mmCIF file of the N, C-alpha and C atoms, coordinates in Angstrom:
data_MODEL
# 
_entry.id   MODEL 
# 
loop_
_atom_site.group_PDB 
_atom_site.id 
_atom_site.type_symbol 
_atom_site.label_atom_id 
_atom_site.label_alt_id 
_atom_site.label_comp_id 
_atom_site.label_asym_id 
_atom_site.label_entity_id 
_atom_site.label_seq_id 
_atom_site.pdbx_PDB_ins_code 
_atom_site.Cartn_x 
_atom_site.Cartn_y 
_atom_site.Cartn_z 
_atom_site.occupancy 
_atom_site.B_iso_or_equiv 
_atom_site.pdbx_formal_charge 
_atom_site.auth_seq_id 
_atom_site.auth_comp_id 
_atom_site.auth_asym_id 
_atom_site.auth_atom_id 
_atom_site.pdbx_PDB_model_num 
ATOM 1   N N  . MET A 1 1  ? -19.433 73.609 -40.686 1.00 0.00 ? 1  MET A N  1 
ATOM 2   C CA . MET A 1 1  ? -18.714 72.365 -40.445 1.00 0.00 ? 1  MET A CA 1 
ATOM 3   C C  . MET A 1 1  ? -19.011 71.811 -39.059 1.00 0.00 ? 1  MET A C  1 
ATOM 4   N N  . ASP A 1 2  ? -19.379 72.664 -38.137 1.00 0.00 ? 2  ASP A N  1 
ATOM 5   C CA . ASP A 1 2  ? -19.671 72.237 -36.772 1.00 0.00 ? 2  ASP A CA 1 
ATOM 6   C C  . ASP A 1 2  ? -20.886 71.314 -36.733 1.00 0.00 ? 2  ASP A C  1 
ATOM 7   N N  . GLN A 1 3  ? -21.911 71.639 -37.535 1.00 0.00 ? 3  GLN A N  1 
ATOM 8   C CA . GLN A 1 3  ? -23.110 70.798 -37.575 1.00 0.00 ? 3  GLN A CA 1 
ATOM 9   C C  . GLN A 1 3  ? -22.798 69.423 -38.160 1.00 0.00 ? 3  GLN A C  1 
ATOM 10  N N  . PHE A 1 4  ? -21.910 69.373 -39.138 1.00 0.00 ? 4  PHE A N  1 
ATOM 11  C CA . PHE A 1 4  ? -21.525 68.096 -39.732 1.00 0.00 ? 4  PHE A CA 1 
ATOM 12  C C  . PHE A 1 4  ? -20.832 67.205 -38.707 1.00 0.00 ? 4  PHE A C  1 
ATOM 13  N N  . GLN A 1 5  ? -19.958 67.782 -37.902 1.00 0.00 ? 5  GLN A N  1 
ATOM 14  C CA . GLN A 1 5  ? -19.270 67.010 -36.865 1.00 0.00 ? 5  GLN A CA 1 
ATOM 15  C C  . GLN A 1 5  ? -20.263 66.525 -35.815 1.00 0.00 ? 5  GLN A C  1 
ATOM 16  N N  . MET A 1 6  ? -21.231 67.370 -35.474 1.00 0.00 ? 6  MET A N  1 
ATOM 17  C CA . MET A 1 6  ? -22.242 66.967 -34.504 1.00 0.00 ? 6  MET A CA 1 
ATOM 18  C C  . MET A 1 6  ? -23.082 65.810 -35.048 1.00 0.00 ? 6  MET A C  1 
ATOM 19  N N  . LEU A 1 7  ? -23.466 65.895 -36.317 1.00 0.00 ? 7  LEU A N  1 
ATOM 20  C CA . LEU A 1 7  ? -24.227 64.820 -36.948 1.00 0.00 ? 7  LEU A CA 1 
ATOM 21  C C  . LEU A 1 7  ? -23.407 63.534 -37.002 1.00 0.00 ? 7  LEU A C  1 
ATOM 22  N N  . THR A 1 8  ? -22.142 63.657 -37.341 1.00 0.00 ? 8  THR A N  1 
ATOM 23  C CA . THR A 1 8  ? -21.254 62.487 -37.379 1.00 0.00 ? 8  THR A CA 1 
ATOM 24  C C  . THR A 1 8  ? -21.137 61.855 -35.999 1.00 0.00 ? 8  THR A C  1 
ATOM 25  N N  . ASN A 1 9  ? -21.008 62.667 -34.976 1.00 0.00 ? 9  ASN A N  1 
ATOM 26  C CA . ASN A 1 9  ? -20.916 62.149 -33.608 1.00 0.00 ? 9  ASN A CA 1 
ATOM 27  C C  . ASN A 1 9  ? -22.199 61.436 -33.197 1.00 0.00 ? 9  ASN A C  1 
ATOM 28  N N  . LEU A 1 10 ? -23.351 62.006 -33.566 1.00 0.00 ? 10 LEU A N  1 
ATOM 29  C CA . LEU A 1 10 ? -24.621 61.358 -33.234 1.00 0.00 ? 10 LEU A CA 1 
ATOM 30  C C  . LEU A 1 10 ? -24.736 59.996 -33.899 1.00 0.00 ? 10 LEU A C  1 
ATOM 31  N N  . ILE A 1 11 ? -24.351 59.913 -35.171 1.00 0.00 ? 11 ILE A N  1 
ATOM 32  C CA . ILE A 1 11 ? -24.419 58.635 -35.887 1.00 0.00 ? 11 ILE A CA 1 
ATOM 33  C C  . ILE A 1 11 ? -23.470 57.626 -35.261 1.00 0.00 ? 11 ILE A C  1 
ATOM 34  N N  . GLU A 1 12 ? -22.267 58.081 -34.911 1.00 0.00 ? 12 GLU A N  1 
ATOM 35  C CA . GLU A 1 12 ? -21.297 57.173 -34.294 1.00 0.00 ? 12 GLU A CA 1 
ATOM 36  C C  . GLU A 1 12 ? -21.795 56.684 -32.941 1.00 0.00 ? 12 GLU A C  1 
ATOM 37  N N  . ASN A 1 13 ? -22.395 57.572 -32.159 1.00 0.00 ? 13 ASN A N  1 
ATOM 38  C CA . ASN A 1 13 ? -22.822 57.209 -30.813 1.00 0.00 ? 13 ASN A CA 1 
ATOM 39  C C  . ASN A 1 13 ? -24.087 56.362 -30.801 1.00 0.00 ? 13 ASN A C  1 
ATOM 40  N N  . PHE A 1 14 ? -25.025 56.649 -31.704 1.00 0.00 ? 14 PHE A N  1 
ATOM 41  C CA . PHE A 1 14 ? -26.311 55.971 -31.662 1.00 0.00 ? 14 PHE A CA 1 
ATOM 42  C C  . PHE A 1 14 ? -26.523 54.995 -32.804 1.00 0.00 ? 14 PHE A C  1 
ATOM 43  N N  . GLY A 1 15 ? -25.674 54.964 -33.784 1.00 0.00 ? 15 GLY A N  1 
ATOM 44  C CA . GLY A 1 15 ? -25.853 54.095 -34.942 1.00 0.00 ? 15 GLY A CA 1 
ATOM 45  C C  . GLY A 1 15 ? -25.779 52.621 -34.592 1.00 0.00 ? 15 GLY A C  1 
ATOM 46  N N  . PHE A 1 16 ? -24.773 52.238 -33.852 1.00 0.00 ? 16 PHE A N  1 
ATOM 47  C CA . PHE A 1 16 ? -24.604 50.831 -33.509 1.00 0.00 ? 16 PHE A CA 1 
ATOM 48  C C  . PHE A 1 16 ? -25.767 50.289 -32.685 1.00 0.00 ? 16 PHE A C  1 
ATOM 49  N N  . PRO A 1 17 ? -26.189 50.988 -31.616 1.00 0.00 ? 17 PRO A N  1 
ATOM 50  C CA . PRO A 1 17 ? -27.335 50.476 -30.858 1.00 0.00 ? 17 PRO A CA 1 
ATOM 51  C C  . PRO A 1 17 ? -28.600 50.339 -31.700 1.00 0.00 ? 17 PRO A C  1 
ATOM 52  N N  . ILE A 1 18 ? -28.807 51.263 -32.628 1.00 0.00 ? 18 ILE A N  1 
ATOM 53  C CA . ILE A 1 18 ? -29.995 51.180 -33.479 1.00 0.00 ? 18 ILE A CA 1 
ATOM 54  C C  . ILE A 1 18 ? -29.915 49.951 -34.374 1.00 0.00 ? 18 ILE A C  1 
ATOM 55  N N  . VAL A 1 19 ? -28.757 49.675 -34.923 1.00 0.00 ? 19 VAL A N  1 
ATOM 56  C CA . VAL A 1 19 ? -28.587 48.501 -35.773 1.00 0.00 ? 19 VAL A CA 1 
ATOM 57  C C  . VAL A 1 19 ? -28.809 47.225 -34.981 1.00 0.00 ? 19 VAL A C  1 
ATOM 58  N N  . VAL A 1 20 ? -28.262 47.142 -33.786 1.00 0.00 ? 20 VAL A N  1 
ATOM 59  C CA . VAL A 1 20 ? -28.434 45.956 -32.950 1.00 0.00 ? 20 VAL A CA 1 
ATOM 60  C C  . VAL A 1 20 ? -29.899 45.777 -32.573 1.00 0.00 ? 20 VAL A C  1 
ATOM 61  N N  . THR A 1 21 ? -30.579 46.856 -32.235 1.00 0.00 ? 21 THR A N  1 
ATOM 62  C CA . THR A 1 21 ? -31.993 46.785 -31.877 1.00 0.00 ? 21 THR A CA 1 
ATOM 63  C C  . THR A 1 21 ? -32.834 46.306 -33.050 1.00 0.00 ? 21 THR A C  1 
ATOM 64  N N  . ALA A 1 22 ? -32.575 46.833 -34.224 1.00 0.00 ? 22 ALA A N  1 
ATOM 65  C CA . ALA A 1 22 ? -33.320 46.402 -35.409 1.00 0.00 ? 22 ALA A CA 1 
ATOM 66  C C  . ALA A 1 22 ? -33.090 44.928 -35.686 1.00 0.00 ? 22 ALA A C  1 
ATOM 67  N N  . TYR A 1 23 ? -31.855 44.468 -35.562 1.00 0.00 ? 23 TYR A N  1 
ATOM 68  C CA . TYR A 1 23 ? -31.541 43.057 -35.774 1.00 0.00 ? 23 TYR A CA 1 
ATOM 69  C C  . TYR A 1 23 ? -32.310 42.172 -34.787 1.00 0.00 ? 23 TYR A C  1 
ATOM 70  N N  . LEU A 1 24 ? -32.290 42.556 -33.526 1.00 0.00 ? 24 LEU A N  1 
ATOM 71  C CA . LEU A 1 24 ? -32.973 41.751 -32.514 1.00 0.00 ? 24 LEU A CA 1 
ATOM 72  C C  . LEU A 1 24 ? -34.483 41.748 -32.723 1.00 0.00 ? 24 LEU A C  1 
ATOM 73  N N  . LEU A 1 25 ? -35.056 42.894 -33.093 1.00 0.00 ? 25 LEU A N  1 
ATOM 74  C CA . LEU A 1 25 ? -36.500 42.946 -33.338 1.00 0.00 ? 25 LEU A CA 1 
ATOM 75  C C  . LEU A 1 25 ? -36.892 42.058 -34.507 1.00 0.00 ? 25 LEU A C  1 
ATOM 76  N N  . LEU A 1 26 ? -36.100 42.089 -35.567 1.00 0.00 ? 26 LEU A N  1 
ATOM 77  C CA . LEU A 1 26 ? -36.403 41.235 -36.714 1.00 0.00 ? 26 LEU A CA 1 
ATOM 78  C C  . LEU A 1 26 ? -36.233 39.765 -36.372 1.00 0.00 ? 26 LEU A C  1 
ATOM 79  N N  . ARG A 1 27 ? -35.239 39.463 -35.575 1.00 0.00 ? 27 ARG A N  1 
ATOM 80  C CA . ARG A 1 27 ? -34.978 38.073 -35.202 1.00 0.00 ? 27 ARG A CA 1 
ATOM 81  C C  . ARG A 1 27 ? -36.095 37.513 -34.312 1.00 0.00 ? 27 ARG A C  1 
ATOM 82  N N  . PHE A 1 28 ? -36.576 38.331 -33.386 1.00 0.00 ? 28 PHE A N  1 
ATOM 83  C CA . PHE A 1 28 ? -37.582 37.864 -32.439 1.00 0.00 ? 28 PHE A CA 1 
ATOM 84  C C  . PHE A 1 28 ? -39.007 38.071 -32.933 1.00 0.00 ? 28 PHE A C  1 
ATOM 85  N N  . GLU A 1 29 ? -39.193 38.691 -34.075 1.00 0.00 ? 29 GLU A N  1 
ATOM 86  C CA . GLU A 1 29 ? -40.539 38.973 -34.571 1.00 0.00 ? 29 GLU A CA 1 
ATOM 87  C C  . GLU A 1 29 ? -41.347 37.688 -34.750 1.00 0.00 ? 29 GLU A C  1 
ATOM 88  N N  . LYS A 1 30 ? -40.738 36.662 -35.323 1.00 0.00 ? 30 LYS A N  1 
ATOM 89  C CA . LYS A 1 30 ? -41.444 35.409 -35.548 1.00 0.00 ? 30 LYS A CA 1 
ATOM 90  C C  . LYS A 1 30 ? -41.830 34.762 -34.216 1.00 0.00 ? 30 LYS A C  1 
ATOM 91  N N  . ARG A 1 31 ? -40.947 34.824 -33.239 1.00 0.00 ? 31 ARG A N  1 
ATOM 92  C CA . ARG A 1 31 ? -41.247 34.246 -31.926 1.00 0.00 ? 31 ARG A CA 1 
ATOM 93  C C  . ARG A 1 31 ? -42.370 35.009 -31.235 1.00 0.00 ? 31 ARG A C  1 
ATOM 94  N N  . ILE A 1 32 ? -42.381 36.316 -31.389 1.00 0.00 ? 32 ILE A N  1 
ATOM 95  C CA . ILE A 1 32 ? -43.438 37.118 -30.781 1.00 0.00 ? 32 ILE A CA 1 
ATOM 96  C C  . ILE A 1 32 ? -44.785 36.782 -31.410 1.00 0.00 ? 32 ILE A C  1 
ATOM 97  N N  . GLU A 1 33 ? -44.810 36.584 -32.725 1.00 0.00 ? 33 GLU A N  1 
ATOM 98  C CA . GLU A 1 33 ? -46.051 36.204 -33.398 1.00 0.00 ? 33 GLU A CA 1 
ATOM 99  C C  . GLU A 1 33 ? -46.532 34.843 -32.905 1.00 0.00 ? 33 GLU A C  1 
ATOM 100 N N  . MET A 1 34 ? -45.616 33.894 -32.733 1.00 0.00 ? 34 MET A N  1 
ATOM 101 C CA . MET A 1 34 ? -45.998 32.571 -32.238 1.00 0.00 ? 34 MET A CA 1 
ATOM 102 C C  . MET A 1 34 ? -46.549 32.677 -30.818 1.00 0.00 ? 34 MET A C  1 
ATOM 103 N N  . LEU A 1 35 ? -45.930 33.476 -29.973 1.00 0.00 ? 35 LEU A N  1 
ATOM 104 C CA . LEU A 1 35 ? -46.422 33.661 -28.608 1.00 0.00 ? 35 LEU A CA 1 
ATOM 105 C C  . LEU A 1 35 ? -47.807 34.291 -28.605 1.00 0.00 ? 35 LEU A C  1 
ATOM 106 N N  . THR A 1 36 ? -48.047 35.217 -29.492 1.00 0.00 ? 36 THR A N  1 
ATOM 107 C CA . THR A 1 36 ? -49.364 35.844 -29.588 1.00 0.00 ? 36 THR A CA 1 
ATOM 108 C C  . THR A 1 36 ? -50.428 34.818 -29.951 1.00 0.00 ? 36 THR A C  1 
ATOM 109 N N  . GLU A 1 37 ? -50.119 33.935 -30.903 1.00 0.00 ? 37 GLU A N  1 
ATOM 110 C CA . GLU A 1 37 ? -51.074 32.892 -31.290 1.00 0.00 ? 37 GLU A CA 1 
ATOM 111 C C  . GLU A 1 37 ? -51.340 31.925 -30.141 1.00 0.00 ? 37 GLU A C  1 
ATOM 112 N N  . VAL A 1 38 ? -50.289 31.532 -29.432 1.00 0.00 ? 38 VAL A N  1 
ATOM 113 C CA . VAL A 1 38 ? -50.456 30.593 -28.320 1.00 0.00 ? 38 VAL A CA 1 
ATOM 114 C C  . VAL A 1 38 ? -51.276 31.221 -27.201 1.00 0.00 ? 38 VAL A C  1 
ATOM 115 N N  . ILE A 1 39 ? -51.036 32.492 -26.915 1.00 0.00 ? 39 ILE A N  1 
ATOM 116 C CA . ILE A 1 39 ? -51.810 33.171 -25.869 1.00 0.00 ? 39 ILE A CA 1 
ATOM 117 C C  . ILE A 1 39 ? -53.275 33.269 -26.270 1.00 0.00 ? 39 ILE A C  1 
ATOM 118 N N  . SER A 1 40 ? -53.532 33.515 -27.542 1.00 0.00 ? 40 SER A N  1 
ATOM 119 C CA . SER A 1 40 ? -54.910 33.579 -28.021 1.00 0.00 ? 40 SER A CA 1 
ATOM 120 C C  . SER A 1 40 ? -55.598 32.220 -27.880 1.00 0.00 ? 40 SER A C  1 
ATOM 121 N N  . GLU A 1 41 ? -54.902 31.154 -28.222 1.00 0.00 ? 41 GLU A N  1 
ATOM 122 C CA . GLU A 1 41 ? -55.461 29.802 -28.061 1.00 0.00 ? 41 GLU A CA 1 
ATOM 123 C C  . GLU A 1 41 ? -55.722 29.489 -26.597 1.00 0.00 ? 41 GLU A C  1 
ATOM 124 N N  . LEU A 1 42 ? -54.813 29.890 -25.728 1.00 0.00 ? 42 LEU A N  1 
ATOM 125 C CA . LEU A 1 42 ? -54.990 29.660 -24.291 1.00 0.00 ? 42 LEU A CA 1 
ATOM 126 C C  . LEU A 1 42 ? -56.206 30.412 -23.770 1.00 0.00 ? 42 LEU A C  1 
ATOM 127 N N  . LYS A 1 43 ? -56.391 31.635 -24.242 1.00 0.00 ? 43 LYS A N  1 
ATOM 128 C CA . LYS A 1 43 ? -57.559 32.422 -23.841 1.00 0.00 ? 43 LYS A CA 1 
ATOM 129 C C  . LYS A 1 43 ? -58.849 31.729 -24.271 1.00 0.00 ? 43 LYS A C  1 
ATOM 130 N N  . ASN A 1 44 ? -58.873 31.222 -25.503 1.00 0.00 ? 44 ASN A N  1 
ATOM 131 C CA . ASN A 1 44 ? -60.069 30.528 -25.987 1.00 0.00 ? 44 ASN A CA 1 
ATOM 132 C C  . ASN A 1 44 ? -60.330 29.258 -25.194 1.00 0.00 ? 44 ASN A C  1 
ATOM 133 N N  . THR A 1 45 ? -59.284 28.526 -24.884 1.00 0.00 ? 45 THR A N  1 
ATOM 134 C CA . THR A 1 45 ? -59.429 27.290 -24.105 1.00 0.00 ? 45 THR A CA 1 
ATOM 135 C C  . THR A 1 45 ? -59.966 27.598 -22.712 1.00 0.00 ? 45 THR A C  1 
ATOM 136 N N  . CYS A 1 46 ? -59.410 28.616 -22.075 1.00 0.00 ? 46 CYS A N  1 
ATOM 137 C CA . CYS A 1 46 ? -59.874 28.985 -20.737 1.00 0.00 ? 46 CYS A CA 1 
ATOM 138 C C  . CYS A 1 46 ? -61.334 29.441 -20.771 1.00 0.00 ? 46 CYS A C  1 
ATOM 139 N N  . SER A 1 47 ? -61.707 30.163 -21.799 1.00 0.00 ? 47 SER A N  1 
ATOM 140 C CA . SER A 1 47 ? -63.100 30.604 -21.925 1.00 0.00 ? 47 SER A CA 1 
ATOM 141 C C  . SER A 1 47 ? -64.039 29.416 -22.071 1.00 0.00 ? 47 SER A C  1 
ATOM 142 N N  . CYS A 1 48 ? -63.625 28.413 -22.852 1.00 0.00 ? 48 CYS A N  1 
ATOM 143 C CA . CYS A 1 48 ? -64.445 27.209 -23.023 1.00 0.00 ? 48 CYS A CA 1 
ATOM 144 C C  . CYS A 1 48 ? -64.593 26.458 -21.711 1.00 0.00 ? 48 CYS A C  1 
ATOM 145 N N  . ILE A 1 49 ? -63.514 26.345 -20.971 1.00 0.00 ? 49 ILE A N  1 
ATOM 146 C CA . ILE A 1 49 ? -63.559 25.628 -19.688 1.00 0.00 ? 49 ILE A CA 1 
ATOM 147 C C  . ILE A 1 49 ? -64.471 26.356 -18.707 1.00 0.00 ? 49 ILE A C  1 
ATOM 148 N N  . VAL A 1 50 ? -64.368 27.667 -18.650 1.00 0.00 ? 50 VAL A N  1 
ATOM 149 C CA . VAL A 1 50 ? -65.205 28.446 -17.735 1.00 0.00 ? 50 VAL A CA 1 
ATOM 150 C C  . VAL A 1 50 ? -66.672 28.316 -18.123 1.00 0.00 ? 50 VAL A C  1 
ATOM 151 N N  . SER A 1 51 ? -66.973 28.395 -19.403 1.00 0.00 ? 51 SER A N  1 
ATOM 152 C CA . SER A 1 51 ? -68.373 28.299 -19.820 1.00 0.00 ? 51 SER A CA 1 
ATOM 153 C C  . SER A 1 51 ? -68.930 26.905 -19.564 1.00 0.00 ? 51 SER A C  1 
ATOM 154 N N  . GLU A 1 52 ? -68.138 25.861 -19.718 1.00 0.00 ? 52 GLU A N  1 
ATOM 155 C CA . GLU A 1 52 ? -68.596 24.497 -19.424 1.00 0.00 ? 52 GLU A CA 1 
ATOM 156 C C  . GLU A 1 52 ? -68.851 24.320 -17.939 1.00 0.00 ? 52 GLU A C  1 
ATOM 157 N N  . ASN A 1 53 ? -68.001 24.910 -17.098 1.00 0.00 ? 53 ASN A N  1 
ATOM 158 C CA . ASN A 1 53 ? -68.189 24.786 -15.655 1.00 0.00 ? 53 ASN A CA 1 
ATOM 159 C C  . ASN A 1 53 ? -69.401 25.571 -15.174 1.00 0.00 ? 53 ASN A C  1 
ATOM 160 N N  . GLN A 1 54 ? -69.759 26.623 -15.860 1.00 0.00 ? 54 GLN A N  1 
ATOM 161 C CA . GLN A 1 54 ? -70.939 27.391 -15.471 1.00 0.00 ? 54 GLN A CA 1 
ATOM 162 C C  . GLN A 1 54 ? -72.225 26.668 -15.846 1.00 0.00 ? 54 GLN A C  1 
ATOM 163 N N  . ARG A 1 55 ? -72.184 25.821 -16.836 1.00 0.00 ? 55 ARG A N  1 
ATOM 164 C CA . ARG A 1 55 ? -73.374 25.072 -17.246 1.00 0.00 ? 55 ARG A CA 1 
ATOM 165 C C  . ARG A 1 55 ? -73.721 23.968 -16.271 1.00 0.00 ? 55 ARG A C  1 
ATOM 166 N N  . ARG A 1 56 ? -72.706 23.437 -15.633 1.00 0.00 ? 56 ARG A N  1 
ATOM 167 C CA . ARG A 1 56 ? -72.954 22.327 -14.682 1.00 0.00 ? 56 ARG A CA 1 
ATOM 168 C C  . ARG A 1 56 ? -73.655 22.850 -13.430 1.00 0.00 ? 56 ARG A C  1 
ATOM 169 N N  . PRO A 1 57 ? -74.615 22.086 -12.946 1.00 0.00 ? 57 PRO A N  1 
ATOM 170 C CA . PRO A 1 57 ? -75.349 22.526 -11.726 1.00 0.00 ? 57 PRO A CA 1 
ATOM 171 C C  . PRO A 1 57 ? -74.549 22.373 -10.465 1.00 0.00 ? 57 PRO A C  1 
# 
């Protein structure tokens, strides 16, 4: 019975934070994907600008 109480205490202590973390990760997942796409576009744009400036004498 001691192990059951320990398991119950662990779930009570860590269950809520895990649920909140999962909720926040799912909520922000779409925003993180959008940021990744924008950063990739910015990288491509910067690469194009650098290559154009290197071509000019």
